N, CA, C and O atoms as a GROMACS GRO file, in nm:
protein
  324
    1MET      N    1  -2.119   8.649  -4.145
    1MET     CA    2  -1.984   8.617  -4.188
    1MET      C    3  -1.928   8.501  -4.105
    1MET      O    4  -1.867   8.410  -4.160
    2MET      N    5  -1.947   8.504  -3.974
    2MET     CA    6  -1.894   8.400  -3.887
    2MET      C    7  -1.958   8.265  -3.917
    2MET      O    8  -1.893   8.161  -3.910
    3ARG      N    9  -2.084   8.267  -3.949
    3ARG     CA   10  -2.154   8.142  -3.980
    3ARG      C   11  -2.096   8.075  -4.104
    3ARG      O   12  -2.084   7.953  -4.109
    4SER      N   13  -2.059   8.154  -4.204
    4SER     CA   14  -2.004   8.096  -4.326
    4SER      C   15  -1.864   8.039  -4.302
    4SER      O   16  -1.827   7.940  -4.366
    5LEU      N   17  -1.786   8.098  -4.211
    5LEU     CA   18  -1.654   8.044  -4.180
    5LEU      C   19  -1.663   7.907  -4.114
    5LEU      O   20  -1.584   7.818  -4.144
    6VAL      N   21  -1.759   7.892  -4.025
    6VAL     CA   22  -1.778   7.762  -3.960
    6VAL      C   23  -1.820   7.658  -4.063
    6VAL      O   24  -1.772   7.545  -4.058
    7ALA      N   25  -1.906   7.695  -4.154
    7ALA     CA   26  -1.950   7.602  -4.257
    7ALA      C   27  -1.834   7.562  -4.347
    7ALA      O   28  -1.825   7.446  -4.387
    8GLU      N   29  -1.745   7.657  -4.380
    8GLU     CA   30  -1.630   7.626  -4.463
    8GLU      C   31  -1.534   7.533  -4.390
    8GLU      O   32  -1.477   7.442  -4.451
    9GLU      N   33  -1.515   7.555  -4.259
    9GLU     CA   34  -1.428   7.466  -4.182
    9GLU      C   35  -1.480   7.324  -4.182
    9GLU      O   36  -1.404   7.229  -4.197
   10GLU      N   37  -1.610   7.308  -4.164
   10GLU     CA   38  -1.668   7.175  -4.165
   10GLU      C   39  -1.652   7.110  -4.303
   10GLU      O   40  -1.629   6.990  -4.313
   11TYR      N   41  -1.664   7.189  -4.407
   11TYR     CA   42  -1.653   7.137  -4.543
   11TYR      C   43  -1.510   7.090  -4.573
   11TYR      O   44  -1.491   6.993  -4.645
   12LEU      N   45  -1.411   7.160  -4.516
   12LEU     CA   46  -1.271   7.129  -4.545
   12LEU      C   47  -1.217   7.012  -4.465
   12LEU      O   48  -1.108   6.964  -4.495
   13ARG      N   49  -1.288   6.965  -4.367
   13ARG     CA   50  -1.241   6.852  -4.286
   13ARG      C   51  -1.272   6.720  -4.355
   13ARG      O   52  -1.383   6.699  -4.404
   14PHE      N   53  -1.172   6.633  -4.357
   14PHE     CA   54  -1.191   6.500  -4.416
   14PHE      C   55  -1.222   6.400  -4.305
   14PHE      O   56  -1.174   6.416  -4.193
   15PRO      N   57  -1.302   6.298  -4.334
   15PRO     CA   58  -1.327   6.194  -4.234
   15PRO      C   59  -1.197   6.120  -4.202
   15PRO      O   60  -1.103   6.120  -4.282
   16LEU      N   61  -1.194   6.057  -4.087
   16LEU     CA   62  -1.073   5.988  -4.041
   16LEU      C   63  -1.033   5.876  -4.137
   16LEU      O   64  -0.914   5.857  -4.162
   17TRP      N   65  -1.130   5.802  -4.190
   17TRP     CA   66  -1.096   5.693  -4.282
   17TRP      C   67  -1.031   5.746  -4.409
   17TRP      O   68  -0.944   5.680  -4.467
   18MET      N   69  -1.073   5.864  -4.454
   18MET     CA   70  -1.015   5.922  -4.574
   18MET      C   71  -0.872   5.971  -4.548
   18MET      O   72  -0.784   5.958  -4.634
   19GLN      N   73  -0.849   6.026  -4.430
   19GLN     CA   74  -0.714   6.068  -4.393
   19GLN      C   75  -0.621   5.947  -4.385
   19GLN      O   76  -0.508   5.952  -4.433
   20ALA      N   77  -0.670   5.839  -4.324
   20ALA     CA   78  -0.589   5.717  -4.312
   20ALA      C   79  -0.558   5.660  -4.450
   20ALA      O   80  -0.445   5.618  -4.475
   21LEU      N   81  -0.656   5.658  -4.538
   21LEU     CA   82  -0.634   5.609  -4.674
   21LEU      C   83  -0.531   5.694  -4.748
   21LEU      O   84  -0.445   5.640  -4.818
   22LEU      N   85  -0.540   5.824  -4.733
   22LEU     CA   86  -0.446   5.914  -4.797
   22LEU      C   87  -0.303   5.890  -4.745
   22LEU      O   88  -0.208   5.890  -4.824
   23VAL      N   89  -0.288   5.871  -4.616
   23VAL     CA   90  -0.155   5.845  -4.558
   23VAL      C   91  -0.100   5.713  -4.610
   23VAL      O   92   0.018   5.705  -4.643
   24VAL      N   93  -0.182   5.611  -4.617
   24VAL     CA   94  -0.136   5.481  -4.667
   24VAL      C   95  -0.094   5.490  -4.813
   24VAL      O   96   0.011   5.438  -4.851
   25VAL      N   97  -0.174   5.556  -4.896
   25VAL     CA   98  -0.140   5.571  -5.037
   25VAL      C   99  -0.012   5.650  -5.053
   25VAL      O  100   0.074   5.614  -5.134
   26LEU      N  101   0.004   5.757  -4.977
   26LEU     CA  102   0.125   5.838  -4.983
   26LEU      C  103   0.247   5.757  -4.940
   26LEU      O  104   0.353   5.768  -5.001
   27ALA      N  105   0.233   5.677  -4.834
   27ALA     CA  106   0.345   5.594  -4.787
   27ALA      C  107   0.385   5.491  -4.892
   27ALA      O  108   0.504   5.467  -4.912
   28VAL      N  109   0.287   5.430  -4.958
   28VAL     CA  110   0.318   5.330  -5.061
   28VAL      C  111   0.388   5.396  -5.180
   28VAL      O  112   0.487   5.343  -5.231
   29VAL      N  113   0.338   5.510  -5.224
   29VAL     CA  114   0.400   5.580  -5.337
   29VAL      C  115   0.543   5.620  -5.303
   29VAL      O  116   0.633   5.602  -5.385
   30LEU      N  117   0.564   5.673  -5.183
   30LEU     CA  118   0.700   5.712  -5.143
   30LEU      C  119   0.791   5.591  -5.130
   30LEU      O  120   0.909   5.598  -5.167
   31ALA      N  121   0.739   5.480  -5.078
   31ALA     CA  122   0.821   5.359  -5.064
   31ALA      C  123   0.863   5.306  -5.201
   31ALA      O  124   0.978   5.266  -5.219
   32VAL      N  125   0.771   5.306  -5.296
   32VAL     CA  126   0.805   5.260  -5.432
   32VAL      C  127   0.908   5.353  -5.496
   32VAL      O  128   1.000   5.307  -5.563
   33ALA      N  129   0.892   5.482  -5.476
   33ALA     CA  130   0.987   5.579  -5.533
   33ALA      C  131   1.125   5.561  -5.472
   33ALA      O  132   1.225   5.565  -5.543
   34VAL      N  133   1.132   5.542  -5.342
   34VAL     CA  134   1.262   5.525  -5.275
   34VAL      C  135   1.326   5.395  -5.319
   34VAL      O  136   1.446   5.393  -5.350
   35LEU      N  137   1.252   5.287  -5.322
   35LEU     CA  138   1.310   5.158  -5.360
   35LEU      C  139   1.356   5.155  -5.506
   35LEU      O  140   1.446   5.079  -5.540
   36SER      N  141   1.295   5.235  -5.591
   36SER     CA  142   1.339   5.237  -5.730
   36SER      C  143   1.462   5.322  -5.752
   36SER      O  144   1.532   5.306  -5.851
   37VAL      N  145   1.491   5.415  -5.659
   37VAL     CA  146   1.604   5.506  -5.675
   37VAL      C  147   1.726   5.460  -5.595
   37VAL      O  148   1.838   5.468  -5.645
   38VAL      N  149   1.705   5.414  -5.474
   38VAL     CA  150   1.816   5.378  -5.385
   38VAL      C  151   1.875   5.244  -5.429
   38VAL      O  152   1.803   5.145  -5.446
   39ASP      N  153   2.009   5.243  -5.447
   39ASP     CA  154   2.070   5.118  -5.492
   39ASP      C  155   2.199   5.083  -5.417
   39ASP      O  156   2.261   4.981  -5.448
   40GLY      N  157   2.241   5.164  -5.322
   40GLY     CA  158   2.364   5.132  -5.251
   40GLY      C  159   2.356   5.176  -5.105
   40GLY      O  160   2.263   5.244  -5.064
   41ALA      N  161   2.457   5.136  -5.029
   41ALA     CA  162   2.461   5.168  -4.887
   41ALA      C  163   2.469   5.319  -4.864
   41ALA      O  164   2.409   5.371  -4.771
   42ALA      N  165   2.544   5.388  -4.950
   42ALA     CA  166   2.557   5.533  -4.934
   42ALA      C  167   2.422   5.603  -4.950
   42ALA      O  168   2.391   5.698  -4.878
   43ASP      N  169   2.343   5.555  -5.044
   43ASP     CA  170   2.209   5.612  -5.063
   43ASP      C  171   2.122   5.591  -4.940
   43ASP      O  172   2.047   5.680  -4.900
   44TRP      N  173   2.131   5.473  -4.880
   44TRP     CA  174   2.052   5.445  -4.759
   44TRP      C  175   2.097   5.534  -4.643
   44TRP      O  176   2.013   5.578  -4.564
   45ILE      N  177   2.225   5.560  -4.632
   45ILE     CA  178   2.276   5.648  -4.525
   45ILE      C  179   2.224   5.790  -4.544
   45ILE      O  180   2.181   5.854  -4.448
   46VAL      N  181   2.228   5.839  -4.666
   46VAL     CA  182   2.176   5.974  -4.694
   46VAL      C  183   2.026   5.979  -4.666
   46VAL      O  184   1.978   6.075  -4.606
   47LEU      N  185   1.953   5.878  -4.708
   47LEU     CA  186   1.809   5.873  -4.682
   47LEU      C  187   1.781   5.872  -4.532
   47LEU      O  188   1.691   5.940  -4.484
   48GLY      N  189   1.860   5.793  -4.458
   48GLY     CA  190   1.844   5.790  -4.312
   48GLY      C  191   1.869   5.927  -4.250
   48GLY      O  192   1.798   5.967  -4.158
   49GLY      N  193   1.970   5.999  -4.300
   49GLY     CA  194   1.997   6.134  -4.249
   49GLY      C  195   1.883   6.229  -4.276
   49GLY      O  196   1.849   6.312  -4.192
   50ILE      N  197   1.823   6.217  -4.394
   50ILE     CA  198   1.709   6.302  -4.428
   50ILE      C  199   1.591   6.272  -4.337
   50ILE      O  200   1.524   6.363  -4.289
   51VAL      N  201   1.566   6.145  -4.312
   51VAL     CA  202   1.453   6.106  -4.226
   51VAL      C  203   1.477   6.155  -4.083
   51VAL      O  204   1.385   6.207  -4.020
   52VAL      N  205   1.598   6.138  -4.030
   52VAL     CA  206   1.629   6.185  -3.895
   52VAL      C  207   1.614   6.336  -3.885
   52VAL      O  208   1.560   6.387  -3.787
   53ALA      N  209   1.660   6.409  -3.987
   53ALA     CA  210   1.646   6.554  -3.987
   53ALA      C  211   1.499   6.595  -3.991
   53ALA      O  212   1.460   6.691  -3.923
   54ALA      N  213   1.418   6.525  -4.068
   54ALA     CA  214   1.275   6.558  -4.076
   54ALA      C  215   1.207   6.532  -3.942
   54ALA      O  216   1.124   6.612  -3.897
   55ILE      N  217   1.240   6.421  -3.877
   55ILE     CA  218   1.182   6.392  -3.746
   55ILE      C  219   1.227   6.495  -3.643
   55ILE      O  220   1.147   6.539  -3.561
   56GLY      N  221   1.354   6.533  -3.648
   56GLY     CA  222   1.404   6.637  -3.557
   56GLY      C  223   1.334   6.769  -3.578
   56GLY      O  224   1.306   6.840  -3.481
   57THR      N  225   1.306   6.802  -3.703
   57THR     CA  226   1.233   6.927  -3.731
   57THR      C  227   1.091   6.919  -3.676
   57THR      O  228   1.041   7.017  -3.621
   58MET      N  229   1.026   6.805  -3.691
   58MET     CA  230   0.890   6.790  -3.637
   58MET      C  231   0.889   6.806  -3.486
   58MET      O  232   0.798   6.867  -3.431
   59ILE      N  233   0.989   6.752  -3.419
   59ILE     CA  234   0.997   6.765  -3.274
   59ILE      C  235   1.024   6.910  -3.235
   59ILE      O  236   0.967   6.960  -3.139
   60ALA      N  237   1.111   6.977  -3.311
   60ALA     CA  238   1.148   7.115  -3.277
   60ALA      C  239   1.033   7.213  -3.294
   60ALA      O  240   1.022   7.308  -3.216
   61VAL      N  241   0.948   7.192  -3.391
   61VAL     CA  242   0.839   7.286  -3.415
   61VAL      C  243   0.710   7.245  -3.344
   61VAL      O  244   0.608   7.312  -3.359
   62ASN      N  245   0.713   7.136  -3.269
   62ASN     CA  246   0.595   7.092  -3.196
   62ASN      C  247   0.555   7.200  -3.096
   62ASN      O  248   0.637   7.244  -3.016
   63ASN      N  249   0.430   7.241  -3.100
   63ASN     CA  250   0.381   7.348  -3.015
   63ASN      C  251   0.310   7.290  -2.893
   63ASN      O  252   0.206   7.226  -2.906
   64ARG      N  253   0.367   7.312  -2.775
   64ARG     CA  254   0.301   7.268  -2.652
   64ARG      C  255   0.192   7.368  -2.615
   64ARG      O  256   0.216   7.488  -2.614
   65ARG      N  257   0.076   7.317  -2.586
   65ARG     CA  258  -0.033   7.406  -2.548
   65ARG      C  259  -0.029   7.440  -2.400
   65ARG      O  260  -0.073   7.548  -2.360
   66TYR      N  261   0.022   7.352  -2.321
   66TYR     CA  262   0.026   7.374  -2.176
   66TYR      C  263   0.166   7.346  -2.126
   66TYR      O  264   0.233   7.256  -2.177
   67PRO      N  265   0.213   7.422  -2.028
   67PRO     CA  266   0.347   7.395  -1.974
   67PRO      C  267   0.349   7.261  -1.901
   67PRO      O  268   0.247   7.216  -1.848
   68THR      N  269   0.465   7.198  -1.899
   68THR     CA  270   0.475   7.068  -1.835
   68THR      C  271   0.471   7.078  -1.682
   68THR      O  272   0.430   6.984  -1.614
   69ARG      N  273   0.513   7.191  -1.629
   69ARG     CA  274   0.504   7.212  -1.483
   69ARG      C  275   0.495   7.362  -1.458
   69ARG      O  276   0.513   7.443  -1.548
   70LYS      N  277   0.466   7.396  -1.334
   70LYS     CA  278   0.454   7.537  -1.301
   70LYS      C  279   0.592   7.601  -1.298
   70LYS      O  280   0.692   7.534  -1.271
   71ARG      N  281   0.597   7.729  -1.325
   71ARG     CA  282   0.724   7.799  -1.321
   71ARG      C  283   0.779   7.801  -1.180
   71ARG      O  284   0.705   7.818  -1.083
   72SER      N  285   0.909   7.784  -1.169
   72SER     CA  286   0.972   7.779  -1.037
   72SER      C  287   1.013   7.916  -0.988
   72SER      O  288   1.056   7.930  -0.873
   73PHE      N  289   1.002   8.017  -1.072
   73PHE     CA  290   1.037   8.152  -1.031
   73PHE      C  291   0.939   8.250  -1.093
   73PHE      O  292   0.873   8.221  -1.192
   74THR      N  293   0.932   8.366  -1.032
   74THR     CA  294   0.849   8.472  -1.087
   74THR      C  295   0.933   8.597  -1.098
   74THR      O  296   1.026   8.618  -1.020
   75LYS      N  297   0.902   8.679  -1.192
   75LYS     CA  298   0.973   8.805  -1.210
   75LYS      C  299   0.873   8.917  -1.188
   75LYS      O  300   0.769   8.922  -1.253
   76ASP      N  301   0.905   9.005  -1.098
   76ASP     CA  302   0.816   9.115  -1.071
   76ASP      C  303   0.894   9.246  -1.070
   76ASP      O  304   1.013   9.249  -1.098
   77ALA      N  305   0.826   9.353  -1.037
   77ALA     CA  306   0.890   9.485  -1.040
   77ALA      C  307   0.998   9.500  -0.934
   77ALA      O  308   1.088   9.582  -0.950
   78ASP      N  309   0.992   9.423  -0.827
   78ASP     CA  310   1.090   9.434  -0.718
   78ASP      C  311   1.216   9.352  -0.746
   78ASP      O  312   1.311   9.360  -0.668
   79SER      N  313   1.220   9.275  -0.851
   79SER     CA  314   1.339   9.193  -0.883
   79SER      C  315   1.455   9.284  -0.919
   79SER      O  316   1.437   9.390  -0.978
   80LYS      N  317   1.574   9.239  -0.883
   80LYS     CA  318   1.694   9.315  -0.918
   80LYS      C  319   1.753   9.265  -1.048
   80LYS      O  320   1.850   9.324  -1.096
   81TRP      N  321   1.701   9.162  -1.106
   81TRP     CA  322   1.755   9.106  -1.230
   81TRP      C  323   1.644   9.092  -1.324
   81TRP      O  324   1.665   9.046  -1.437
   0.00000   0.00000   0.00000
C-alpha cells in the first residue's frame, strides 16, 4: 500500500517548467479578464483592495516550520501562572 502512495505522489507532481507555464497562462488570462471589465478609478480601487486582502490572507495562513528564535520562557509544574 505504501509503495503505491509514493508512486501516485510522483505521478501527481508537475515539472517546474510546466508549473511556470501554467502560472504565466493563468496570469495572462486574468490580466485580459481584468482589463476588459475594469473601466474606472473606482473599479481599480476595489481591485486593489481585493489584491491586498488576498496577499494578507496568504501571509496570515503561512505555516512556519521552525520558530524564528528560541523561547524566552518555559512553563513547568512549579510555575505559579
